[in-house]
C-alpha positions as CSV (number, residue, x, y, z in Angstrom):
1,M,0.0,0.0,0.0
2,H,1.3,3.4,-0.9
3,L,2.3,5.9,1.8
4,S,-0.6,8.3,0.8
5,A,-3.1,5.4,1.0
6,T,-1.7,4.4,4.4
7,S,-2.0,8.0,5.7
8,S,-5.6,8.2,4.4
9,L,-6.5,5.0,6.3
10,V,-5.0,6.4,9.5
11,Q,-6.9,9.6,9.1
12,R,-10.1,7.7,8.5
13,F,-9.5,5.7,11.7
14,R,-9.1,8.9,13.7
15,D,-12.1,10.7,12.1
16,I,-14.5,7.7,12.6
17,R,-13.4,7.3,16.2
18,R,-14.0,11.0,16.9
19,Q,-17.4,10.9,15.2
20,T,-18.6,8.2,17.6
21,E,-17.6,10.2,20.6
22,A,-19.1,13.4,19.1
23,L,-22.5,11.7,19.0
24,C,-22.3,11.2,22.8
25,H,-21.4,14.8,23.6
26,P,-25.0,15.8,24.2
27,L,-25.6,13.0,26.7
28,Q,-26.0,13.1,30.4
29,T,-24.1,10.5,32.6
30,E,-27.3,8.6,33.2
31,D,-28.0,8.3,29.5
32,F,-25.0,6.0,29.0
33,V,-26.4,3.2,31.1
34,V,-30.0,2.6,30.0
35,Q,-31.2,-0.5,28.1
36,P,-35.1,-0.2,27.8
37,I,-35.5,-3.2,25.5
38,V,-33.3,-6.1,24.4
39,D,-32.8,-4.5,20.9
40,V,-31.3,-1.4,22.3
41,S,-27.8,-1.3,23.8
42,P,-26.6,1.3,26.3
43,P,-24.5,3.9,24.7
44,K,-21.5,3.0,26.8
45,W,-21.7,-0.6,25.6
46,H,-21.4,0.7,21.9
47,L,-18.4,2.7,22.9
48,G,-16.8,-0.2,24.6
49,H,-17.7,-2.8,22.0
50,T,-16.4,-0.9,19.1
51,T,-13.1,-0.4,21.0
52,W,-13.0,-4.1,22.0
53,F,-13.2,-4.9,18.2
54,F,-10.0,-3.1,17.5
55,E,-8.2,-4.3,20.6
56,N,-9.3,-8.0,20.2
57,F,-9.0,-8.4,16.4
58,I,-6.0,-6.1,15.7
59,L,-3.9,-5.1,18.7
60,A,-4.0,-8.4,20.3
61,K,-3.1,-10.2,17.1
62,F,-0.7,-7.8,15.3
63,Q,1.1,-5.9,18.1
64,P,3.7,-8.1,19.7
65,G,3.5,-8.1,23.5
66,Y,0.3,-6.1,23.7
67,Q,-1.3,-6.1,27.1
68,L,-5.1,-6.0,27.3
69,F,-6.5,-2.8,29.0
70,H,-8.7,-5.1,31.1
71,A,-8.9,-8.9,30.9
72,G,-12.6,-8.9,31.8
73,Y,-13.7,-6.6,29.0
74,N,-13.8,-9.5,26.5
75,Y,-16.7,-11.0,28.4
76,F,-18.5,-7.7,28.7
77,F,-18.0,-6.3,25.2
78,N,-18.1,-9.4,22.9
79,S,-21.4,-9.2,21.1
80,Y,-22.1,-12.5,19.3
81,Y,-18.7,-14.0,18.4
82,E,-18.9,-17.6,19.5
83,S,-15.2,-18.0,18.5
84,Q,-14.2,-15.3,21.0
85,G,-15.5,-17.0,24.1
86,P,-18.4,-16.5,26.6
87,R,-20.2,-13.1,26.8
88,V,-22.7,-11.3,28.8
89,L,-26.3,-11.9,27.6
90,R,-27.4,-9.2,25.3
91,S,-30.5,-8.5,27.6
92,N,-28.1,-7.8,30.5
93,R,-26.0,-5.1,28.9
94,G,-27.8,-2.4,30.8
95,N,-27.7,-4.2,34.2
96,M,-24.2,-3.3,35.1
97,T,-23.1,0.1,36.3
98,R,-19.4,-0.8,36.0
99,P,-17.3,-0.2,34.0
100,S,-18.4,3.4,34.2
101,A,-18.7,5.6,31.1
102,A,-15.5,7.5,32.2
103,D,-13.7,4.1,32.4
104,I,-14.8,3.3,28.8
105,F,-13.6,6.6,27.5
106,R,-10.2,5.8,29.2
107,Y,-10.4,2.5,27.4
108,R,-11.0,4.1,24.0
109,Q,-8.1,6.5,24.6
110,H,-5.8,3.6,25.5
111,V,-6.7,1.6,22.4
112,D,-6.7,4.6,20.1
113,E,-3.1,5.5,21.3
114,H,-1.8,2.0,20.8
115,L,-3.6,1.5,17.4
116,S,-2.4,4.9,16.0
117,A,1.2,4.0,17.0
118,L,0.8,0.6,15.3
119,L,-0.5,2.1,12.1
120,E,2.1,4.9,12.1
121,N,5.1,2.8,12.8
122,N,4.5,-0.5,10.9
123,N,4.1,0.2,7.2
124,H,4.8,-3.4,6.5
125,L,1.4,-4.4,8.0
126,F,-0.3,-2.7,5.1
127,E,1.1,-5.4,2.8
128,D,-0.7,-8.0,4.9
129,N,-4.2,-8.5,3.3
130,D,-5.6,-10.0,6.5
131,F,-4.5,-6.9,8.5
132,V,-5.9,-4.4,5.9
133,L,-9.2,-6.3,5.7
134,T,-9.6,-6.6,9.5
135,L,-8.8,-2.9,9.9
136,E,-11.3,-2.0,7.2
137,V,-14.1,-4.2,8.8
138,G,-13.3,-2.5,12.0
139,L,-13.9,0.9,10.5
140,Q,-17.1,-0.1,8.8
141,H,-18.2,-1.9,11.9
142,E,-17.9,1.3,14.0
143,Q,-19.8,3.2,11.4
144,Q,-22.6,0.6,11.8
145,H,-22.5,1.3,15.5
146,Q,-22.7,5.0,14.9
147,E,-26.1,4.4,13.3
148,L,-27.1,2.0,16.1
149,L,-26.0,4.6,18.7
150,V,-28.3,7.2,17.2
151,T,-31.3,4.9,16.9
152,D,-30.7,3.5,20.4
153,L,-30.4,6.9,21.8
154,K,-33.7,7.9,20.2
155,Y,-35.4,4.9,21.8
156,I,-33.9,5.7,25.2
157,L,-34.9,9.3,25.1
158,G,-38.2,8.9,23.2
159,N,-39.5,6.5,25.9
160,N,-38.8,9.2,28.6
161,P,-42.0,10.9,29.4
162,L,-40.2,14.3,29.5
163,F,-39.2,13.7,25.8
164,P,-35.8,15.3,26.2
165,V,-34.2,17.1,23.3
166,Y,-31.0,15.5,22.1
167,Q,-30.1,18.3,19.7
168,E,-32.0,21.5,18.8
169,N,-33.2,21.6,15.2
170,S,-31.4,24.6,13.6
171,A,-32.2,23.5,10.0
172,S,-35.2,24.8,8.0
173,P,-35.6,22.1,5.3
174,A,-38.5,22.0,2.8
175,A,-41.7,21.0,4.7
176,Q,-43.5,19.3,1.9
177,S,-42.4,16.3,-0.4
178,R,-42.8,16.9,-4.2
179,P,-45.6,14.9,-6.0
180,A,-44.8,11.3,-6.7
181,S,-44.6,9.5,-10.0
182,W,-43.5,6.1,-11.2
183,L,-40.2,5.1,-12.6
184,E,-40.6,2.3,-15.1
185,F,-38.2,-0.5,-16.0
186,E,-38.2,-3.1,-18.8
187,S,-37.9,-6.8,-18.2
188,G,-34.6,-8.5,-18.7
189,L,-31.5,-9.9,-17.1
190,Y,-29.7,-7.6,-14.6
191,Q,-26.5,-7.7,-12.7
192,I,-27.0,-7.8,-8.9
193,G,-24.4,-7.5,-6.3
194,H,-21.1,-5.7,-5.7
195,R,-18.4,-5.6,-8.4
196,G,-15.0,-4.0,-8.1
197,D,-12.1,-3.8,-5.7
198,D,-13.5,-1.4,-3.1
199,F,-14.8,-2.7,0.2
200,C,-18.1,-4.4,0.6
201,W,-19.6,-6.9,3.0
202,D,-19.5,-10.6,2.1
203,N,-23.3,-10.7,1.8
204,E,-23.1,-8.4,-1.2
205,L,-21.1,-11.1,-3.1
206,S,-21.0,-12.8,-5.4
207,A,-22.3,-10.7,-8.3
208,H,-24.8,-12.6,-10.4
209,R,-27.7,-12.1,-12.9
210,V,-31.4,-12.2,-12.2
211,Y,-34.4,-12.0,-14.5
212,L,-36.9,-9.2,-13.8
213,E,-40.3,-8.7,-15.3
214,D,-41.5,-5.2,-16.2
215,F,-41.9,-3.2,-13.0
216,A,-42.1,0.3,-11.6
217,V,-41.1,1.9,-8.3
218,L,-42.3,5.2,-6.8
219,D,-39.7,8.0,-7.3
220,R,-39.9,9.0,-3.7
221,L,-40.7,7.7,-0.1
222,I,-44.2,7.5,1.3
223,T,-45.0,10.5,3.6
224,N,-46.6,10.8,7.0
225,G,-49.6,12.4,5.3
226,E,-50.1,9.3,3.1
227,Y,-49.7,7.0,6.0
228,L,-52.3,9.0,8.0
229,E,-54.7,8.3,5.2
230,F,-54.1,4.5,5.8
231,M,-54.7,5.0,9.5
232,H,-57.8,7.1,9.1
233,D,-59.2,4.5,6.7
234,G,-59.0,1.9,9.6
235,G,-55.7,0.4,8.3
236,Y,-54.9,-1.0,11.8
237,Q,-58.4,-2.5,12.2
238,R,-58.8,-4.2,8.8
239,F,-57.3,-7.6,8.8
240,E,-57.5,-8.1,5.1
241,Y,-54.3,-5.9,4.5
242,W,-52.1,-7.7,7.0
243,L,-50.1,-10.9,7.0
244,S,-51.4,-13.3,9.6
245,E,-48.4,-12.9,11.9
246,G,-48.5,-9.1,11.3
247,W,-52.2,-8.9,12.2
248,E,-51.6,-10.6,15.6
249,W,-48.6,-8.3,16.1
250,A,-50.7,-5.2,15.2
251,K,-53.5,-6.1,17.6
252,Q,-51.0,-5.9,20.5
253,L,-50.0,-2.3,19.8
254,E,-51.0,0.2,22.5
255,E,-50.8,2.9,19.8
256,K,-52.0,2.0,16.4
257,A,-49.5,4.1,14.7
258,P,-45.7,4.2,13.8
259,L,-43.3,4.0,16.7
260,Y,-42.9,7.4,18.6
261,W,-46.4,8.6,17.4
262,Y,-48.8,9.7,20.1
263,H,-52.3,11.0,19.8
264,H,-52.5,14.1,22.0
265,N,-55.4,16.6,22.2
266,G,-56.9,15.3,19.0
267,E,-53.6,15.6,17.0
268,W,-50.8,13.3,16.1
269,W,-47.4,14.1,17.6
270,N,-44.1,12.3,17.3
271,Y,-40.9,12.2,19.2
272,T,-37.8,13.3,17.2
273,L,-34.2,13.8,18.5
274,H,-35.2,17.6,18.3
275,G,-37.9,16.9,20.9
276,F,-41.7,16.4,20.8
277,E,-43.3,17.8,17.6
278,K,-46.5,17.6,15.7
279,V,-46.4,15.0,12.9
280,N,-45.4,16.8,9.7
281,P,-47.6,15.3,6.9
282,G,-44.9,16.2,4.3
283,L,-42.0,14.2,5.7
284,P,-41.3,10.6,5.0
285,V,-43.0,8.2,7.4
286,T,-40.5,6.2,9.5
287,H,-40.1,3.8,12.3
288,L,-42.4,1.2,10.7
289,S,-42.2,-2.5,10.9
290,Y,-42.2,-4.7,7.8
291,F,-45.7,-5.7,8.9
292,E,-46.9,-2.1,8.7
293,A,-45.0,-1.4,5.4
294,D,-46.6,-4.5,3.8
295,A,-50.1,-3.7,5.0
296,F,-49.8,-0.1,3.7
297,A,-48.7,-1.3,0.3
298,N,-51.6,-3.7,0.2
299,W,-54.1,-1.0,1.1
300,K,-52.8,1.1,-1.7
301,G,-53.2,-1.7,-4.1
302,F,-49.4,-2.1,-4.8
303,R,-46.5,-3.9,-3.2
304,L,-43.0,-3.4,-1.8
305,P,-40.2,-3.8,-4.3
306,T,-38.0,-6.9,-4.2
307,E,-34.4,-6.1,-3.2
308,F,-33.4,-6.8,-6.8
309,E,-35.9,-4.4,-8.2
310,W,-34.7,-1.8,-5.7
311,E,-31.1,-2.2,-6.6
312,I,-31.6,-2.0,-10.3
313,A,-33.9,1.0,-10.0
314,C,-31.3,2.7,-7.9
315,K,-28.4,1.9,-10.2
316,L,-30.2,3.0,-13.3
317,T,-31.4,6.3,-11.9
318,Q,-28.6,7.4,-9.6
319,N,-25.2,8.6,-10.6
320,G,-23.6,7.8,-7.3
321,I,-24.9,9.2,-4.0
322,P,-26.4,12.7,-4.7
323,P,-25.0,15.6,-2.5
324,E,-28.4,16.4,-1.2
325,A,-28.9,13.0,0.3
326,N,-29.8,13.1,4.1
327,F,-27.2,11.2,6.1
328,L,-25.7,11.2,9.7
329,E,-23.2,13.9,8.8
330,N,-26.1,16.3,7.9
331,G,-27.0,16.3,11.5
332,H,-30.8,16.3,11.0
333,F,-31.3,12.8,12.6
334,H,-34.7,12.7,10.9
335,P,-35.9,12.1,7.3
336,L,-36.4,15.3,5.1
337,A,-39.1,16.0,2.6
338,A,-38.4,14.6,-0.9
339,Q,-36.6,17.0,-3.3
340,H,-35.0,14.0,-5.1
341,T,-35.6,10.3,-5.4
342,Q,-34.4,9.5,-1.9
343,F,-32.9,6.1,-2.8
344,F,-30.1,7.1,-0.5
345,G,-30.5,8.3,3.1
346,D,-33.6,9.4,5.1
347,V,-35.0,5.9,5.8
348,W,-34.1,2.3,5.3
349,E,-36.6,1.0,2.8
350,W,-38.3,-2.4,3.4
351,T,-38.2,-4.8,0.5
352,S,-40.2,-7.9,0.1
353,S,-37.1,-10.1,-0.1
354,A,-36.0,-12.5,2.6
355,Y,-32.4,-12.1,3.7
356,L,-30.7,-15.1,2.0
357,P,-27.1,-15.7,0.6
358,Y,-26.5,-15.0,-3.0
359,P,-25.3,-17.8,-5.3
360,N,-21.7,-18.9,-4.4
361,Y,-21.9,-16.7,-1.3
362,P,-18.1,-16.2,-0.3
363,R,-18.5,-16.0,3.5
364,F,-15.6,-14.2,5.5
365,K,-13.1,-16.5,6.9
366,G,-12.4,-17.0,10.7
367,A,-14.2,-14.9,13.3
368,L,-15.3,-12.4,10.7
369,G,-17.4,-15.3,9.2
370,E,-19.8,-14.8,12.0
371,Y,-20.6,-11.3,10.8
372,N,-23.4,-11.8,8.3
373,G,-23.9,-15.4,7.3
374,K,-25.2,-16.9,10.5
375,F,-28.1,-14.4,10.5
376,M,-29.5,-15.3,7.1
377,I,-32.9,-16.7,8.4
378,N,-36.2,-15.2,9.4
379,Q,-35.3,-11.6,8.4
380,M,-36.1,-9.2,5.5
381,V,-33.8,-7.1,3.5
382,L,-33.7,-3.2,3.7
383,R,-31.9,-0.9,1.3
384,G,-30.6,2.6,1.0
385,G,-29.5,3.8,4.4
386,S,-31.1,6.4,6.6
387,A,-30.6,9.8,8.3
388,A,-28.5,8.0,10.8
389,T,-26.2,6.1,8.2
390,P,-22.8,7.6,7.6
391,R,-22.5,8.8,4.0
392,S,-19.3,6.8,3.3
393,H,-20.8,3.6,4.6
394,I,-23.6,3.1,2.1
395,R,-23.8,2.0,-1.6
396,A,-26.4,0.6,-3.9
397,T,-25.6,-3.0,-3.2
398,Y,-25.6,-2.7,0.6
399,R,-27.9,-5.2,2.2
400,N,-29.3,-4.4,5.7
401,F,-31.6,-6.9,7.4
402,F,-34.1,-6.9,10.3
403,H,-36.8,-9.1,11.7
404,T,-40.4,-8.2,10.5
405,D,-41.5,-6.7,13.8
406,K,-38.5,-4.3,14.3
407,R,-39.0,-0.6,13.9
408,W,-36.7,1.3,16.2
409,Q,-34.5,1.9,13.2
410,F,-35.3,4.7,10.7
411,T,-37.4,2.4,8.5
412,G,-39.9,3.4,5.8
413,I,-41.7,2.7,2.5
414,R,-41.2,2.9,-1.3
415,L,-43.9,1.3,-3.3
416,A,-43.6,-0.9,-6.4
417,K,-45.9,-2.5,-9.0
418,S,-45.7,-4.9,-11.8
419,L,-46.4,-3.7,-15.2
């Protein structure tokens, strides 16, 4: 690897690590500890886990004589890596007051100093493909946790009856999405999956061809106002729009509405990271489960796109990521009204595709092989990134995945139809 490329990688490491900590600056000490549901991890756990990843997979392996910051942290901060030994139950991450947030920041400083020295003083390591891949995975992994940190913080603060403000909203974006129209695509064989030498996850490989019939997708996301029409038409009370499992799920909801919506004084309000606000009908609807997205599509007489239709529509209409796309770095932490096609940013878009391996799936080797492959069951694919996704982390072939009932992430709807 050339010296300039090495310097760029070192700078990326420092920038990404700083970004994670910057997301924590608005927090109070108590905010670092809370775990209200099993899906949500305490902020201090995210800070520690991403640090453990670099210490465990890079420093302990590639720096001779490295001494662990704390021998017990492997048990506390290992997430799901069976190959790395026993770990605390996910549901118990919020039950422990120690290590403190201050301890974890010291841990981050310790690992950052050692890893910076390793990167700056051992250029030969950049000729080691295993080292370069592990470092890149560590950086991408931390960016994933930046998104999780934002969405977990929203759940923590959004379930506080005081509805605390994480960050004041200083932006004045357009309040209304533009009118929607259909983007049409002809039938044929299309290339799916990642091609090229730049980084991608193993679940984006291997590139292969699929045949698609004529189809169309909407050229923007579904808005709060459009979803309110579904609600006002009894969408949550009419079983005919719902999958059987989804109907049983919907009947258990206390509030028949997207997550963070509350009916107050005859109006719909929602919690955002800017505080408690009236639902803006012109903004993209978000925090929906797959069940809700599918039911809405059925109510409209359309459907959700397959992940292949989504990818082809994105590739054929986008020349890279548009500068106006709304990502983590924009600092809105909420979807914005459509002034473009919104294939990237704002909300993760549910597709109708089950999360399964591509043909000849080349799973990562070793511990990194636990990253994606073992989760390929009982989940659905989402595409495009959200307002909490780092811009440099997303691409048209990126495959996110969640269970059908999950909605604490920024998840939303793009409609599709067959022609």
